[in-house]
C-alpha positions in Angstrom: -27.5 -82.8 -25.5 -27.7 -80.9 -28.7 -30.7 -78.6 -29.2 -31.4 -77.4 -32.7 -33.9 -74.8 -34.0 -34.4 -72.0 -36.4 -35.7 -69.8 -33.6 -33.3 -67.6 -31.8 -33.4 -68.9 -28.2 -32.5 -65.6 -26.6 -35.5 -63.8 -28.1 -39.1 -63.6 -26.7 -41.7 -66.3 -27.5 -43.0 -69.6 -26.4 -40.5 -71.8 -28.3 -37.6 -69.6 -27.1 -38.7 -69.8 -23.5 -39.0 -73.5 -23.8 -35.5 -73.9 -25.2 -34.1 -71.8 -22.3 -36.0 -73.7 -19.7 -34.9 -77.1 -21.1 -31.3 -75.9 -21.3 -31.3 -74.7 -17.7 -32.8 -78.0 -16.4 -30.3 -80.0 -18.4 -27.4 -78.0 -16.9 -28.9 -78.3 -13.4 -28.7 -82.1 -13.9 -25.0 -81.9 -14.9 -25.7 -82.3 -18.7 -23.6 -80.5 -21.3 -25.8 -78.6 -23.7 -25.2 -77.1 -27.1 -27.4 -74.9 -29.2 -27.1 -75.4 -33.0 -23.8 -77.2 -32.6 -22.1 -74.5 -30.3 -22.2 -73.3 -26.7 -25.5 -71.5 -26.0 -23.7 -68.2 -25.5 -22.4 -68.3 -29.1 -26.0 -67.7 -30.4 -25.5 -69.6 -33.6 -28.5 -68.7 -35.9 -29.5 -71.5 -38.2 -32.2 -69.4 -39.8 -29.7 -67.1 -41.4 -28.7 -70.1 -43.6 -31.9 -72.1 -43.7 -34.6 -69.4 -44.2 -33.3 -68.5 -47.7 -33.2 -72.2 -48.6 -36.8 -72.6 -47.5 -37.8 -69.7 -49.7 -36.0 -71.2 -52.7 -37.5 -74.6 -52.2 -41.0 -73.4 -51.3 -42.5 -74.0 -54.8 -41.8 -77.7 -54.5 -42.4 -78.2 -50.8 -46.2 -78.0 -51.2 -46.5 -80.3 -54.3 -47.1 -83.9 -53.4 -45.4 -85.4 -56.4 -42.1 -83.6 -56.0 -41.9 -82.6 -52.3 -39.3 -85.4 -51.8 -37.0 -83.2 -53.8 -37.0 -80.6 -51.0 -36.1 -83.3 -48.5 -33.3 -84.5 -50.7 -32.0 -80.9 -51.3 -32.1 -80.2 -47.6 -30.2 -83.4 -46.8 -27.6 -82.7 -49.4 -27.1 -79.0 -48.3 -27.0 -79.8 -44.6 -25.3 -83.2 -44.5 -21.7 -82.1 -43.7 -22.7 -79.5 -41.2 -25.2 -81.7 -39.3 -22.7 -84.6 -39.1 -20.2 -82.3 -37.5 -22.7 -80.4 -35.3 -24.1 -83.5 -33.5 -20.8 -85.3 -33.2 -20.4 -84.6 -29.5 -24.1 -85.1 -28.6 -25.6 -88.3 -27.3 -29.1 -87.0 -27.9 -30.4 -84.6 -30.6 -33.5 -82.6 -29.9 -35.0 -80.6 -32.7 -37.5 -77.7 -32.0 -39.3 -77.1 -35.2 -41.2 -78.6 -38.1 -40.6 -80.3 -41.4 -41.0 -76.9 -43.2 -37.8 -75.7 -41.4 -36.0 -78.4 -43.6 -32.9 -78.7 -41.4 -34.7 -81.5 -39.5 -34.1 -83.8 -42.4 -30.3 -83.7 -42.5 -30.3 -83.8 -38.6 -32.3 -87.1 -38.8 -29.9 -88.6 -41.3 -26.9 -87.6 -39.3 -28.4 -89.0 -36.1 -29.1 -92.3 -37.8 -25.6 -92.4 -39.3 -24.1 -91.9 -35.8 -26.6 -94.2 -34.0 -28.1 -91.4 -31.8 -31.6 -90.7 -30.6 -33.3 -87.8 -32.2 -36.6 -86.3 -30.8 -38.7 -83.4 -31.9 -40.8 -80.6 -30.3 -42.9 -79.2 -33.2 -45.5 -77.0 -31.4 -48.1 -77.9 -33.9 -51.1 -75.6 -34.4 -53.5 -78.2 -35.8 -54.9 -77.4 -39.3 -52.9 -74.2 -39.3 -49.2 -74.8 -38.8 -46.8 -77.8 -38.4 -49.1 -80.5 -39.9 -48.5 -80.3 -43.6 -47.4 -83.5 -45.5 -43.7 -82.4 -45.3 -44.0 -82.0 -41.5 -45.5 -85.5 -41.2 -42.6 -86.8 -43.3 -40.2 -85.5 -40.6 -42.1 -86.6 -37.5 -42.4 -90.2 -38.8 -38.6 -90.4 -38.8 -38.2 -89.2 -35.2 -37.6 -91.5 -32.2 -40.2 -89.5 -30.3 -42.4 -86.4 -30.9 -43.4 -84.3 -27.9 -46.9 -82.9 -28.2 -48.7 -80.5 -25.9 -52.2 -81.9 -25.9 -54.1 -85.1 -26.5 -55.8 -83.3 -29.3 -52.5 -82.6 -31.0 -51.4 -86.2 -30.5 -54.5 -87.6 -32.0 -54.4 -85.2 -34.9 -50.8 -86.3 -35.8 -51.7 -89.9 -35.3 -54.6 -89.5 -37.8 -52.1 -88.0 -40.3 -49.8 -91.0 -40.0 -47.4 -90.6 -37.1 -47.1 -93.8 -35.1 -49.0 -93.4 -31.8 -46.2 -94.8 -29.6 -43.9 -92.0 -30.7 -46.2 -89.3 -29.5 -45.6 -88.1 -25.9 -47.8 -85.5 -24.2 -45.5 -83.3 -22.3 -46.9 -79.8 -21.6 -44.9 -76.6 -21.0 -43.4 -75.3 -17.8 -44.3 -72.1 -15.9 -41.3 -70.1 -14.6 -39.8 -71.5 -11.4 -40.0 -68.1 -9.7 -42.7 -65.5 -9.8 -41.2 -62.1 -9.5 -44.3 -60.1 -10.4 -45.2 -57.1 -8.2 -48.9 -56.1 -8.4 -48.5 -52.9 -6.4 -45.6 -51.8 -8.5 -47.5 -52.3 -11.7 -50.6 -50.5 -10.5 -48.6 -47.6 -9.2 -46.3 -47.2 -12.2 -49.2 -47.3 -14.7 -51.7 -45.3 -12.6 -54.5 -47.8 -12.7 -55.2 -47.7 -8.9 -57.7 -50.4 -7.9 -59.4 -50.7 -11.3 -60.3 -54.1 -12.5 -57.7 -55.3 -15.0 -58.1 -57.8 -17.9 -54.7 -58.8 -19.3 -53.9 -60.0 -22.8 -50.4 -61.2 -23.7 -49.7 -62.3 -27.3 -49.6 -61.2 -30.9 -52.3 -58.6 -31.5 -54.1 -60.6 -34.2 -57.5 -61.9 -34.9 -56.3 -65.5 -34.6 -55.2 -64.7 -31.0 -58.6 -63.2 -30.3 -57.4 -59.7 -29.7 -60.1 -58.0 -31.8 -62.8 -60.0 -30.1 -61.4 -59.2 -26.7 -61.4 -55.4 -27.4 -65.0 -55.6 -28.5 -65.8 -57.5 -25.3 -64.1 -54.8 -23.2 -66.1 -52.2 -25.0 -69.4 -54.1 -24.3 -68.5 -54.4 -20.6 -67.7 -50.7 -20.3 -71.0 -49.7 -22.0 -72.9 -52.2 -19.9 -71.8 -50.7 -16.6 -69.0 -53.1 -15.8 -65.9 -50.9 -15.7 -62.7 -52.6 -16.6 -59.3 -51.7 -18.1 -57.6 -53.8 -20.8 -53.9 -54.2 -20.5 -52.3 -55.4 -23.7 -48.7 -56.8 -24.1 -47.5 -57.9 -27.5 -46.5 -56.7 -30.9 -48.9 -55.1 -33.3 -49.9 -57.6 -36.0 -53.3 -56.9 -37.5 -54.3 -53.3 -37.0 -56.6 -51.4 -37.0 -58.1 -52.7 -33.8 -61.6 -52.0 -32.4 -61.4 -48.7 -30.6 -61.6 -48.2 -26.9 -61.4 -45.0 -24.8 -57.9 -44.2 -23.9 -58.8 -44.3 -20.2 -59.5 -48.1 -20.3 -56.9 -49.0 -22.9 -53.4 -49.6 -21.5 -51.2 -50.8 -24.4 -47.7 -51.8 -23.3 -46.5 -53.1 -26.7 -43.8 -55.8 -26.5 -42.9 -55.2 -22.8 -40.0 -56.9 -21.1 -40.4 -59.8 -18.7 -40.4 -57.6 -15.6 -43.4 -55.7 -16.8 -45.1 -58.9 -18.0 -44.8 -60.6 -14.6 -45.9 -57.4 -12.8 -49.0 -57.3 -15.1 -49.7 -61.0 -14.4 -49.5 -60.3 -10.7 -51.8 -57.3 -10.9 -54.5 -58.5 -13.3 -57.9 -59.8 -12.2 -58.5 -61.9 -15.3 -56.1 -63.2 -18.0 -57.9 -63.5 -21.4 -56.4 -65.0 -24.6 -59.5 -66.0 -26.6 -57.4 -67.5 -29.5 -58.6 -69.9 -32.2 -55.2 -71.7 -32.5 -52.6 -72.7 -29.9 -50.2 -75.6 -29.6 -50.6 -75.5 -25.8 -50.9 -72.0 -24.4 -48.0 -71.5 -22.0 -49.2 -68.1 -21.0 -52.3 -69.6 -19.4 -50.0 -71.6 -17.2 -48.0 -68.5 -16.4 -51.2 -66.8 -15.3 -52.2 -69.8 -13.2 -48.8 -69.5 -11.5 -50.1 -66.2 -10.1 -53.4 -67.7 -9.2 -55.3 -65.9 -11.9 -58.4 -67.3 -13.7 -58.2 -67.4 -17.4 -60.5 -67.1 -20.4 -59.6 -69.1 -23.5 -61.0 -69.2 -27.0 -61.9 -72.0 -29.4 -58.3 -73.4 -29.8 -58.8 -77.2 -29.0 -55.5 -77.5 -27.1 -56.3 -74.5 -24.9 -59.8 -75.8 -24.3 -58.4 -79.2 -23.3 -55.9 -77.5 -20.9 -58.5 -75.3 -19.2 -61.1 -78.0 -18.9 -58.6 -80.6 -17.6 -57.6 -78.4 -14.7 -60.6 -76.2 -14.2 -58.6 -73.0 -14.1 -60.9 -70.8 -16.1 -63.7 -70.4 -18.6 -63.7 -71.7 -22.1 -65.4 -69.8 -24.9 -65.9 -70.0 -28.7 -63.9 -66.8 -29.0 -66.8 -64.6 -30.1 -67.2 -61.2 -28.5 -70.4 -62.2 -26.8 -69.0 -65.3 -25.1 -65.8 -63.5 -24.1 -67.9 -60.7 -22.7 -70.0 -63.1 -20.6 -67.0 -65.0 -19.3 -65.1 -61.9 -18.2 -68.2 -60.4 -16.6 -68.8 -63.6 -14.7 -65.3 -63.6 -13.3 -65.3 -59.9 -12.4 -68.7 -60.1 -10.6 -68.2 -63.4 -8.8 -65.0 -63.1 -6.8 -65.5 -66.5 -5.1 -65.6 -68.3 -8.4 -62.7 -66.4 -9.8 -60.6 -67.2 -6.7 -61.6 -70.9 -6.9 -60.6 -71.1 -10.6 -57.4 -69.3 -10.0 -56.5 -71.7 -7.2 -57.3 -74.7 -9.4 -54.9 -73.3 -12.0 -52.2 -72.8 -9.4 -52.7 -76.3 -8.2 -52.2 -77.6 -11.7 -49.0 -75.7 -12.1 -47.6 -77.2 -8.9 -48.8 -80.7 -9.8 -47.7 -80.8 -13.5 -46.1 -77.8 -15.0 -42.9 -77.0 -13.1 -39.7 -76.9 -15.1 -38.4 -80.0 -13.2 -41.5 -82.0 -14.0 -41.5 -81.1 -17.7 -37.8 -81.9 -17.9 -38.4 -85.2 -16.2 -40.9 -86.2 -18.8 -38.3 -85.4 -21.5 -35.6 -87.3 -19.6 -37.6 -90.5 -19.3 -38.1 -90.6 -23.1 -34.4 -89.9 -23.7 -33.4 -92.6 -21.3 -35.7 -95.3 -22.6 -34.4 -98.3 -24.5 -37.7 -99.3 -26.1 -38.7 -96.1 -27.9 -39.9 -97.0 -31.5 -37.0 -96.2 -33.8 -34.8 -97.3 -36.5 -31.7 -96.7 -34.4 -30.8 -97.8 -30.9 -31.2 -95.4 -28.0 -28.2 -94.7 -25.7 -28.6 -95.3 -22.0 -27.4 -91.8 -21.2 -27.9 -88.2 -22.3 
């Protein structure tokens, strides 16, 4: 199995976690895995070569009449490397979009060598991953893994054949090492109610709305502390008293899991998500979640009943958090529903199995044949 991506799989992030999870499950099932044409430990970084190419070709990538030139340039620049990089693979799996450009020479190399190629684009509908150049790439794939019915229908409307689209979802960690007592002791929060945010501190992720909601709760007599984990992105942020504002910046995984174990509510009221793996991670700890207007996240939460959906506005986020903090029975029931969903659908083994079934099929719509093994 050859996994290719411009993201650095050893770094933090949803795509990075996905690549590591998939690699581990492949190895657990006695499959040999390469990252970008080399052993995973080599950490070959495609973006060092391809990001400058993307910048140079950007002026023509968005122009309908000439965008084919960017595809042609990418195929010419990457042909020799891609042919060599996939030589020992039976299956090629690309984690990225058309705008990464390297997907185009990978598709051509896979066709030349009669190998299956699939894609995990992590589309944020109407924001990222669904431009015309992206659709050009997805239409050439044997299969495209999507994270929600909404994403699948969106790509189908843009011209990707429906049989190629496979809803897969993301996996929660297989072990839950978080220690709630350790977190509360180390950060001196005692038995205070904690609302946890994990993500980029941006308006799109709902961070500003969430801070306004926390302020409203505090002023309204519902004491709560906001715990924030993630990099600064769009400061300045709505102010909060230091006593209820615990900002841990880009904390490591140990602190993240401790925070998930310790929080009372997980809130990410974002307006755009491809799936929202962090909701699933919160569910793995039995925590109720509050999501925003992102269609994929709303679909996820409504399907499993593990939290409250909002439009992402400060008023709705305030009401949702207050409801969960003041009704422990409902909060516990929603948290259990989320945990049940994780056990039923979102373990690493289950997500891998959904991938494996597609890779092993012999009837996937394609212009090349599909091998009977990985």
